[in-house]
N, C-alpha and C positions, 0 to 999 in steps of 0.2 A: 085293887090292882096290885099285881106282884111286881116288886122292883126287879130290874135287870141285874143279873148276877155278873160278877167279874169273869167267871168261866165262860159264859156264853159270849160276852164281849170279846174275849181273847180268841174264841173260835172263829169268829167272823173276821177278825184282823189277820189271822194266819192265812185264811183262805184268800183274802185280797192280796196279801203279801206274796203268796205263792204264785198267784195269777200274774202279778206285776213282774216278779223276778224269774218266771219260768223261761222266757227267751234268753235271759242272761245265763241261767243255769245250763240250758242246752248249748249255748255258745261255749261256756267253759268246758262242758263235757266234750263238745266237738273239738275244741283246741287240744284237749288231752288225748282223746281216742283217735279222732281223725288226723290230728297233727302228728301223733306218734306213728300212725300207719304211714302217713306221707313221708316222714323222716326215715323210717325203716325201709320203705320201698325205694326211696330215692337213693339210699345207701346201696341197696341191692342193685339198682339200675346202674349206679356208677361202677360197681364191680364188674357188671356185665359189659359196660362200655370199655373199661380198661382191657379186659381179656379179648373183646372183639377187635379193638384197635391193634393190639399186639399180634393177634392171629392174622388180621388183614395185612398188616405191614410185613409179616413173614411171607405172605403170598406175593406181595409186590416186590419184595427183595429177590424172589426167585423169577422175576420177570413176568409175572402173571398180570392180566388186565384188571382194570377197576371192577369190571363185572364179576370176575372170578374172586377178587378180594371181598366184594360185597356179599357174595354167596357164602363165603366162609364166615364172615362177620354175622350174617343172619343165622347161620347154624349155631354159632356159639351163643347168641342171645336167645333165640327162640327154642332151640333144642336142649343145649347143655344147661342154660340157666332157666329154662321153662317159662320164658316170658313171651308166650305165643302171640299176644296181641300187641307187642311192641313194634313200633316203626323204626327201621334202621336206615340211616342216611350216611353215605360215605362221600367225603370230599377229598380228592387227591389231585392236586395239592390242597392243603387246608384253605378255607375261606376266612378264617379268623384266627386270632392268637398270634404269638410271636413267630410262628413258623408259616405264616400265610404265604402262599406262592411257592413253597419249597417242594421240589420234585422228589425229595427224599423223605417226605413226611406225608401223613394222611390223618384225617380226623373222622371220628365216628360220633354221630349224634343220635341218641335214642330218645324217643318220645312215647308216652303211653298215658292212658286215662286211669286215674285212681278213684274208685267210687268213694263217696262220702256218705256218712250215716247220720250224723247230728248237725254238721255245719250247713247242710242243705236247708235246715229250718231258718237259718239266718239269711243266706244269700240265694236260696232257691236252686242252686246248682247241684246236680246229682253226682258230678265227678269233677275232679281237678286234674289238669294236665301237669305231669312232671316230666322233666327232661334231664339228660346227663350227656356229657361230652368228654371225649378222651382223644389225645393225639399221640401217635407213635411214629417213630422213624428209624432209619438204619444208617449206620456209619461204620467206617473201617475200624476193625479191632486187631488187625495184624499188619505187618508190613506187606508189600507186594510179594506175590508168590512166584516160584520157579517150577514147582511140580504140584499138580492137582490130580488126585486119584478119586474116581467117582463111584465105583461099584460098592453098594452097601453090603452085599452078600454074594461074593463071587462063586461061580459054579466050580466043581472039581474038574481039573484038567491037567495034563502034562504037556510038555513041549518037546518035540522031537529034536534030535541033534542037528547041528548045522556045521558040519565039518569044514575046515579045521578050527572053527572059531568057537563053537558052542557044543558042549556035551549034552546028552539028554537031560532034561530038567524034570524033577518030580513035581507032584502036585504042589501048588503054591501054599506057603505057610502064612502069608500076609497079603492084604490088599497092596501094600508096598513091602517088598522084601529086598534086603541088602545082603549080597553074598560076596565072596572073594577074599583076597589076601591083602587088601589095602584099605585105606579110609576113603570115604565118600564125603565130600564137602559141597554144600549147596548154599550159594550166596543168594538167599531169598527164603521165603516161607515155604513150607511143605504142608499141603492140606490133604487129609485122607478121610474119605467118607465111609470107609469100611467099618461095620458095626461090631466086628468080632472083639471080644473082651480081652482083658489082660491087666497090666498095671497102669496106674495113673501117675501123675507127677509126684505124688506123695508115697509112691510105692505101695499103694493100696489096690486091692482087687476091684476091678470095675467090669461089669458085664460078665458074660460067659465066653470063654475061648471056644473055638469051633474046630471042626475036623477030627481026625483020628486021634484019640487020647488027649484031646483038647490042646493040640500043639499049634493051632492057627490063631493068630492075633491080627488086629488091624494093621499093625506095623511089626515086622519081625526082622531081626538081624541074626545071621548064623555065621559069625566070623571064624576064620581059621587061625587068625593071629589076633593078639590083643588090640592091635591098632585098627582092626577092621570094624569101624563103627561109622555111624552116620552123624555128621555135624551139619547143622543148619542154623539159619537165623531164628527160625521158629518152626515148631512141629505141632500142628493142630490136628487132633485125631478125634473121630466120633467114638471109637471104641477104646482099646487099650494097647499097650506094647508088650513085647515079650520080657524085656529086661530094661529097666530104666537106665542103667549105666551104659547101655549101648548107644545112647543118644546124648550128644553134648552140644555146647555152644560153638558157633563158628568163631566168634570174637569174644575175648574175655570180658569185654564191656557189655555184652548182650545180657538181657534178662534170662531167667531159666527157659530152656528151649521147649520143653514138653508141655502141651496143653491137651489133656485127655478128657474124654466125656463131653466134647463140645458138639454144637449143632453142625450139621453138614453144610457145605458151601455149594452154591449153584454152579452149574457148568459154565465156565467163562465164555464158551463158544456156542451156547445154546441157540443164539440167534443167527449163526452162520448158515447161509443157504447152501444148497448143493450147487456145484458148478454147472451152469447151463449157458446157452447163448444169450439168454435174457439177463441172468444175474451178473455176468461178466463178458460182454461181447468183445472186449479187447483181447482177453487172454484165452478164452475157450474156443476151440476149433472143432468142427464136426468131421474133419477129414479122418478116415479110418486107415490104419497102417497094418492091421493084423498083428502077428507076433514077431518080435525081433530078437534074434540071438546074435551077439556080436563077438567075433573072435578075430583079434588083430595082433600085430607084432608090437610088443611093449616098447615104448620109447621111440620107435621108428615110425610107426603108423602104417598106412595112411589114417588120417583122422576121420572118424565116422561121425556125421552130424545128424542129430535127430530133431524133428520138428514137433511142436505141440500138436496134440490131437488125441484121437481115440485109438488105444492099442489093446490087443488081447493080452500081451505080456511083453516085458523088456528084460532080457537076460544078457548082462555084460560079463563075459568070461575073461577077456583080455583085450589089450589094445588101447588106443586113444579115442575117447568118445566125448563129444560136446553136445549137451542138451541146450537147444536154443531157449531163450526165456519164454515162459508161458505155462499153461496147465496141461499136464499129461494124465489122461483118464485111462486107467487100467481095469478092464472088466472081466478078464478071464485069467487063467494060470497056464504056465508052461506044463505040457502033459507029462514031462519027465520029472521036473523038480517040484511041481505043484505050487510054484511061486508066481506071483504076478510081477514083482519087481525084485530082481536079483542083481546087485552091483557089488560083487565080492572081490574083484580084481580089476586091474587096468588103471589107466590114468583118466579120470573122469572130471569134466568141468560141467557143473550143473548150477549155474548162477541165475537167480531170478526165476526159479521154477517152483511149481507145486505138483506133487504126485497125488492124484485122487484115486484111491483104491476101493473098488466095490465088488461085492459078490453078485451083482446083478449083471448076468452075462449079456443081456441085450440093452444095457444102459444107453439111453439116447441123450446126447447133450442138449437137444431141443427142449425136453420136458423135465429131465431129471427123475422121472418116475421109475420105480416106486421109492427110491431113496428119499425123495423130498417130503415124504409123509412120515418118516421115522420119528421126528420131533423128540419130545422128552420121554416117549414110551420106552419101557425096558426091552432090551433085545431078548429074543427067545433064547433060552439056555437049556432046554430039554435035550438037545442033541450035542451039547458041549460036555462030553465025557471022553475019557481015554486020552489019546495023544493028538495034539494039534501040530500041524506043520506051519512054520512061519510063512505068511503070505508075502512078506517083503523083508529084505535085508540089504542094508547099505553099509559098505565098508568104507569108512572115511579116510583112514590113515594109511593110504598106499599111494606112493608115487606122487605125492602132492596134490591129491584130488581136492576139489572144492565143491561144496554144496551150500547154496543159500536159498532162502525162501523167496516167494514171489515178491518182486520189487515194483509195486504199483500202488501208490497211496490212494488212488481212485477206485481200487478193487476191494470188495469185501474180504478177499483172501490175501490181502497184503501181509507179508511176513510169514505166511503159512508154507511149510516145506512138505509135510506129509499130512494128508487128510484122508482118513478112512471112513467109509460109510458107517453111520452111527450104529446100525444093527449088525455090523460085521464084527464078530468076536475073535477073528484069527490074529495070531501074534505078529508083531512087527519088531524087527531087530535093527538097532543102530550100533555099529561096531567101530571103535576107534583104537587102533593098535599102534599107530606111528612106527611101522616097521621100516619103511623106506621113505623117509621124509614125512614131516607132519602134514596131515591133511587139515582142511578147514571146513567147519560146518556151522551154519547159523540159521535159526528160524524156529518155528513151532511145529510140534508133532501132536496131532489130535486123533485119538482113537477112543471115542466115547465109551463103548462097552468092550473094546478089545484089550489085548495084553501087550504092553510095550516092554521090550528087553533092551537094556543099555549095557553094552559090554565094552570094557577097555580101560584106558588110563589117559591122563593128560587133562587139558581144559576143553570144555565144550560150551559153546554159546547157543544153548538150546533151552527151550521151555516145553514142558510136557503136560498134556491133559489126556488122561487115559483111564480106562475102566479099572485095570490093575497094572502093576509095574514091578519089574525086577531090575535091580542094578547089580551087575557083576563087575566088581573092581579087580582088574588084573594087577594094578598097582594103585597109587593114589589117583583119584578121579575127582575133578572139580567141575561142577555145573554152575555156570556163571552167565546167565542170560543178559544180553544188553537190553532187550525189551522184556519186561516182566508181565506176569498175569495179575489180575486184580487181587487186592487184599481181601481177606475174609471180612464180612460185614455182619454185625449183630444188631438185633432189633431192641430198641429201648423205648419205654413209655416215658414221654417227656412232658405231657400235660394231662 
């Protein structure tokens, strides 16, 4: 009988040892490989959650619904990050964390199944659930605003003369353009969504200028005197400006005024309804008055009184006129002047009123159609070429005239003085000359895709939301609204 060799004994022991340690070896391999995959994919999932939460918060900041925000979040996760099988949950307000219940925050929770390859030997599970959570919110990043310019890329147009107040104006050189022989001071922030390039706060080129020879910028000033500049508490611009030195601080204690290359701000009045008998039964009237041209004897009278209702146009040439409080709907234009509202002379008292201007010639106050479907969609611009005639002009500073916005806290139009149909791009002119006694004006001017022209000097208690805007300073002009517009808000990833 042959004795057992050491070599054969060792072979048997190794086999037994391998059989005993195999599960442990698989477990170690699983920890290394499957654990590494889980860690890597968890990190990728967290990146996706962060970007999805930020994008969804941007949608909510613009007033969109949770459904719309969730759709954007899903697109970021499943399309941009290619995590097609990941489940996306949006909670707004958040249901957990330090911002639970906050209307200005939302949370995104992502869950997915990660296949396992070696660990299933130990626990029998073919996949592990991994999850990621992120929370984003929005908060004010500027002071409240006095002027908001909304059009990211204005169409080319010129504005016809408005004798004797306004010469013909060439094509705009900026979403916001400052002209004249005096300085313009704005006690509030100025927000401009126009994307045309120019200089940023560091005097570096940002974006590409637009227009002929690249002369158009998001904000442009073409002063005739060295003092003809824009001063504001803050100037936030999506694009760039023509010349950094044209824009300065209103107060010496203010931080640097210019903030270029910023994200656009939403329309502060995007939720404002059209005036109908349902949206404001107190101030909207269905009575139709046709067109009115008023010619009276200045200072002597008699006083002409107008009632709220539906007008084809109102043309005040001279005399004493009183607008009773309420909403005046103007749906056509004077066949001679092509203007819906013309108040260029006379002594006018229009306190507690709102002028609604529409290009819908059959606008009905019962339904508001089709104006009520304009929403956030961009106004057609294919016909906006050549020269546009102002659809409305209000001369404030003559014979002590007074204009104040609708005074009814229960109305959605409280404080609104001029409201133009969103898809109506025709210019509106506000003129303050202070020729014979200082006039007074207070309220909001809203022309979402239109062009607002402010001409004059002195102090104005106005706030503006417009597609584009020109300010023509005859001398020093101060815009100092008692009631301001919302501050700009930026989105931050907080968890």
